[in-house]
N, C-alpha and C positions, 0 to 999 in steps of 0.2 A: 504493500500499499503505499502510495507516494505522498509526502507531506505536503505536496501541491494540491492535493484533493482539498476541496471545500467542505468544510466541518458542519455537521448538523448538531448544534449545540443542544436542541431540543432532545434529538436521538441520545445524545451522550448524557444527558441528564437522566433520561429514562433508564439507561444501562446502569448510569452509577447508583440510582435508587435500588436497581435489582442487586446490585453488589452490596449495598449497604444492608439491604433486607437479610442477606446471609449472617451478616454479623450478630443480629439478635438471635440466629438459631445457633450460633456457634456454644461451645462447650463454657466458654467464659462471658458470654453475651450478657448476663445480669449486670457485669461490670462494665465491659468494652461497649455495649450499646450506648448507655447515658453518657460517656466519656466520649464516644464518636459524636453524638448529638451536641455535644458543647463545641465542637470544633468547626472551623468555617472549610469549605472545600473551594478550591481553585483550580480550573484550568491553566496551565502555564506553558507556552510552547519554547520558552527560554531555557528549559532544564530538560536533562536527556531523558530522566524516568520519573520518579516522585520522590517527596520530600515532605518532612515537618519540620516547623520550628516551635512546636507547642501551641502555637495559635491557631492552625491551619493544617490541612493536609492538602499538597500542590501536586498535580497531575499533568505530564505531558500528555494532551488529547490524543496523539498519536500513538505512543507507548501503551496506553489504555485501551484503544480500537487493536492493536496489535495482539494483546494479551487474550487467550479465551477465558471465559467465566470462572474456571476454579482459580486460575493464576491471579486474576483480578482480587478477588477475595484474599489470597494469600498477601498479596503485596499490601493491600488495605489492612489486613490485620497486623502485618509487619510494621506500617507507620503507626499504629494504634499503641502496639506494644512500646515503642519508642516512648511516646509519650507516658504511658501508663507507668513505665519503669523508672520514670525521671530521668531519662539518660541526658538531656539537655541540663539539667540541673545539676547531676552528680559529676559532670567531666572535670570541672575545676579547672587546675593549670594544665590537666594532660593534653597530649598531643591530639588535635581533634580527627586527624586521618585515622589516627591507630586505635582512638577510643571509639569513632565510628564502624570500625571494623569489628573490634570486640563487642560492639552492642548488637551488630549484626549476626555474629556466631550467636550469641546467647539466645536471640530471638528466632533465628533461622533454624537453629537445633530444636528449640521447642516446637516451633511449626511443623517441622519434617517428622517430628515424633508423633505429632497428632495426625499425621496424613496430609498435610497440606502440599501443593503441588507449585513449583516454580518454573513452567514449562517456557524453555528457551530465555530464561534469565540471567543464568549463571551464576547464583548467590553464595554468599560465603555461608557454607555449612562444614562443620568439623565437630565430629560428636567425640573427640579425644577430650574437649572442653566440657562435655557435659556434667551438669552439678556444679559447676563453677560460677561465680559472680562475674558481672562484667570488669569489676576492676581486677580479678584474678585473670581472666582472660586477656586484658589490657596489657597487665604486667609480663605476662608469658611472650605475646607477640611483638610488643616494643621491644623487648630484648633481642628476639630473632630475628628484625629486620635486616637487609631486606628480603630475606628467604621466604619468610611468613607472606609477605604483602606484595604477591606477583599477579595478582587478577582482581578486577572489579567485582563490587558487591554487587550491580546489577547492570547488566547490559540490555539495551532497547533491542529487540529480537527484529525491529524492523529495519533499523539502520545499522547496527553494530556498535553503536556510540554508548561506550561506557557511561555509567551514571556517576556524578560526582557524589559527595557526601550525603546521604539524604537526611541528617540531621544538621540543619541550617540554624545560624544566627539570627534571631528577630533583627528588623531593620531598627535604626534609630542607634543612639549613645548607650553608654553605660546605664543610664537612669532607666531610659527605656526597655533596655534588656532585663535589666532587674525586675522591672514590674512583670514584664511577659513570665519570668520564673515563679514569680508570686501566684501569677495567674494559672499556670500549670499546676504548680502544686494543690492549688485550691480546686482545680477541675478534677484531679484524680482523688483528693479527699472527699469530695462530693460523689463521685462516681461510686468510690470505695463505701460510703454510708448508704447509698441506693442498694448496692450489691449485698452489702452485711444483712440491709431488712430482708432482702429476698433469701438471706442464708448461703450466700453463694460467692462469696469474697475468694478471689484465687489465692493461693498460698503465697506465690512470689510476689504479689502487692502488698499483703499482709507484711512479710518480711521486710520488703522496701521502705514501707511507710514507719514501721517499727524502728527501724534502723536510722532513718533520716528524718523522722517527725516526732518520734517520741520524747517526752521530755527527759532529759538529763538528771534535773536536780530532785532531791528528795522535798519537795514541797509542803508536805504535811509537817514535817520535823521544822523546816524554815518558818512556816507560819505559825506553828506552835510558838517558836521564840517570839513572834511579833505580839501573840495574844499576850506572853509571859511579861514583855517590856510594857504592853499598855496598861495594864493594871494587875493586881495580885488576887483578882477574884476567881472562885472556882470555876471549872469548866463541867458544862453538863456535855453527854454524848447525845445531841439532838439531831435530828435531818435537817440540814440547812436549805434543802432544797428539795422539792417534792418531784423533781426529776430525776433524782438519784435517791430513788426509795431504800435500796439495799445498802447503801454507804452510810456510816455512821462517822460523824466528822466531829473535832472539838468545837464548841461555840460558847461564847461567855453567858454567864446568867445574869443578864442585865436587859435593859430596853433596847440595846444596840444589837446584840445578839451577834456579835464577831465584827466582821471587817465592814465597817459603814462605807469608807471610799478609800479604796486602793489604786495609787498612782503609779503609772509605769511609764519611766522616762526611757525612750528608745534613741539611741546615738544612730544617726542616719549620717553620719559624715562620711567622706570620700575614704577612710581607712577601714571603714566596716563591708565586708564582704557579703556577696549576696547568699551565701551560706550561713554567715552569722544573722541576717535579718530573718532567714528561714528559721533558725533555731529560734531567736526572739519572739517570733510569731508562736511558735508551737510551744514555748513556755508559758507566753501569755494566754493561750486559747486553753492549755491544760487548767490552769488555775483557776480561769473564769467556770469553765463547765465543772469543775470539781468542787470547788468551794464557794463560787456563787457568792462574792461580796455583793453588797447593796448596789454599789456602783464601781467601777472601774474605769479609769481614763487612761487612755494611751497618748502620750506627749512624745512627737518626734522633735528632736533639737540636734543641730550641730554647734553652730555659734550663736544661734537665738532658737527661740521656740518657733519650729516651721508648722507644726499642724496638732490640733487636740480632737480627740475621738472620745465621746462618752458612751459606754456601753452600761445598762441598767441590768439588773438580775437577770432578767429573761430575754435580753436582747441577744441575738445570735452573733458570733463572729468567726468568719472565715479567713479573711485578710483585709489587708488596709493599703492602699497606695502609697506607697515610699517617696519622699520629696526631701530635698535638703541635698547632700553630698558634700558639704562644705567642709570647714575646718572643725573642730571642737574645743567648745567652753562650758563649763559647768555653771557658770554664772547666773545664766538664764535660768538652770535649773534649781538653783537654791532661790532666787527671786521667787519663782511661781511654787515652790514648796511653802514659801513664807505666806506667799498672796493665799494661797488655797486651803492650806493647813489639813491635806488629808489625814485618814487613820493610820497610813503607813504607806511607805514609798519603796518600789524596786527601780533601780538604775541599772539599764543594760548598756554597757559600753567596753570599749578596749580599753579606757583610761588612756590613752596617748593623748593628754592635756594635764594643766596645771591641777592640783587638787583643788575641791571645793572648800571653801572657807566654813569652817564649823556654822550651824544655825544658831540664832540667838538663844540667849539662857531660857527666854519665855516660850521658845517653840520646842517642844517636847515630842518629836516624830520619829520613829525608828525607821531606818535607812537600812535596806540590803543591796549590796553593789554584786552585779554579777558582770564579772571581768573575764574577757575572751581574748585568749591568745597573748597575755602580758603578764606575766609569771611575777614580774617586778613592782608591780603597781601597788600602790598604798592608798590609803582614806584616811582622813583625820576624824572621821564620826561613823559609827553604823558599822555592819558586818559585811565583810568581803569575803566574796566566794569566787574562786576562780575555776573556771572550765577552759578545756582545750578542745577545739576543735580540728 
């Protein structure tokens, strides 16, 4: 089929709809189908085969037409799994080409074992790596270059043209790319929730989410320390939130019944990585969902307060749009604490800045500092906890 042939986009849309329908019938359809519905689809003649950047899945229409229907489904599943396994988030500073090959091997091995076909596409498949993570496969092939990396991951059977990396960077600068990464995580979490409700969350996804999104900090212990600092009253083991009927958590026996207002200060300066932001969001969401303070405020700051978002007890939280990315100063944080006088404060930062001056003697607010990847950092007041990503 020549690329000069006029395309019938209505027919292409019908064929794509038929391909998408097969995803609903897939073994992992309860998870992949809602994820697929959250992504845009785009015909793109400038790419040899297909790709995803986490926001959309793009196809060369001629490549799509050359494929038989089972292979179309396999390629679509392949791109969906890139998003589902957070491959664009997990790469970090690794070599993009080798990371793409490793990710392709992990996905294609899985699809091949399920009986999917890639007729004419010449994909990366190597069952010697079965059972290994993408990071483990990457380490192996990165050391063996160039002998391991001698063929394309996908080939357009109509033109013979080799596909470039099908994990593409989203358009825009660092801030826009970081925002896309947060959106990808939110989409995967949302699809995971939907499939959990159906009782069919794939084990691979549960492992990935647990590894990259589960909170690392012992928040029950940390918040109990907050309560101890707030007053010397006894605790009752009441249920602070009706959504957690089977979970008993400590709360104060007084009119406030625990954390009235918890403020999270999120460092969004340029030295904070995308992975740090995802970690901060995960910790925030865990505390909100588990302990249900009456009010939680997320405050983004760099050299000034950039954004404030208030979440009441029953308000949902999935993600926030990150702005800022300048330098870092804790002066604005100190002023904000004094002005708003919350029950307690959590500051997420790498603390590559001048220490915050102590609060005035009449402002008795417990502060916990979560410091990422800066073992030498110190704070003049409050509790300092180091985490290493």
